[in-house]
C-alpha positions in Angstrom: 0.0 0.0 0.0 2.9 2.4 0.6 3.6 2.6 -3.1 0.2 4.1 -3.6 0.8 7.1 -1.2 1.1 10.6 -2.7 4.6 11.6 -3.7 5.4 15.2 -4.7 8.2 16.2 -7.1 9.2 19.5 -8.6 9.8 18.9 -12.2 10.6 21.3 -15.1 12.4 23.7 -12.7 13.5 26.6 -14.9 15.3 29.9 -14.3 14.9 32.4 -17.1 17.0 35.6 -17.3 14.5 38.3 -18.3 16.4 41.6 -18.0 19.4 42.9 -16.0 18.7 41.5 -12.4 15.2 40.1 -13.2 14.6 36.4 -13.3 11.6 34.2 -13.7 11.5 30.9 -11.7 9.0 28.3 -12.8 8.3 24.7 -12.0 5.6 22.0 -12.2 4.7 20.2 -9.0 3.7 16.6 -9.8 2.1 14.0 -7.6 3.6 10.7 -8.9 1.7 8.6 -6.3 -1.5 6.9 -7.1 -3.5 8.6 -4.3 -4.3 12.4 -4.3 -2.4 14.6 -1.8 -5.7 15.3 0.0 -9.3 14.2 -0.3 -12.0 16.6 -1.6 -14.0 15.8 1.5 -11.2 16.7 3.8 -10.6 20.0 1.9 -14.3 20.9 2.0 -14.3 20.3 5.8 -11.0 22.2 6.2 -9.4 19.3 7.9 -6.7 18.2 5.4 -3.4 20.1 5.4 -2.5 21.9 2.2 0.7 21.6 0.3 3.0 24.5 1.3 5.5 26.1 -1.1 7.9 28.6 0.4 10.8 30.6 -0.9 13.7 31.8 1.2 15.2 34.8 -0.5 18.7 36.1 0.4 18.9 39.6 1.8 20.0 40.9 -1.6 16.9 39.5 -3.4 13.4 40.8 -3.8 10.2 39.2 -5.1 8.7 41.2 -7.9 5.8 38.9 -8.7 4.3 35.8 -6.9 4.2 35.0 -3.2 6.9 33.9 -0.9 4.4 31.5 0.7 1.8 29.6 -1.3 -0.6 26.8 -0.6 -2.2 24.2 -2.9 -5.3 22.3 -1.8 -5.0 19.1 -3.8 -2.8 17.4 -6.4 -4.7 14.5 -8.0 -3.0 11.1 -8.0 -1.2 9.5 -10.9 0.4 12.6 -12.4 -1.8 15.5 -11.1 0.2 18.7 -11.4 0.2 22.4 -10.8 2.3 25.1 -12.4 3.9 27.8 -10.3 6.1 30.8 -11.1 7.8 33.8 -9.5 9.8 36.8 -10.7 12.8 37.6 -8.5 15.1 40.6 -8.5 18.6 39.4 -7.7 22.2 39.2 -8.9 23.5 36.5 -11.3 24.7 33.3 -9.5 22.9 34.1 -6.2 20.9 31.3 -4.8 17.6 30.9 -3.0 15.9 28.0 -1.3 12.5 26.5 -2.2 10.7 24.1 0.2 7.7 22.1 -0.9 5.7 19.7 1.2 2.9 18.7 3.6 2.4 16.2 6.4 0.8 13.8 3.9 3.7 13.9 1.4 6.8 14.9 3.3 9.0 17.8 2.2 11.5 18.4 -0.5 14.0 21.2 -0.8 15.4 22.8 -3.9 18.3 25.2 -4.2 17.8 27.6 -7.1 20.6 29.6 -8.7 19.8 32.7 -10.7 21.5 32.4 -14.1 
């Protein structure tokens, strides 16, 4: 049964240099498990924890578009996905940390370098 549990992965992580110190970060969150990350009933009753996506910017970076902290209710099983993007102001080769997870799926961390 453990192979059926929800599993989150961040695929298609891309950093695009837009102009000077402006970068777009985009990714696709995918649930590769068979079961959804939450049930619709649990979401409707506000019982199920949401998937949390957070960015940790360095002191030299600023968010121009998007949110530092975002929540997603449900990713369907067997490949359910959600697209996310941010625009960050920062210097080339600086890094930021992204954390994605929930109590149902565990957490993953990604280090993103602006290039």
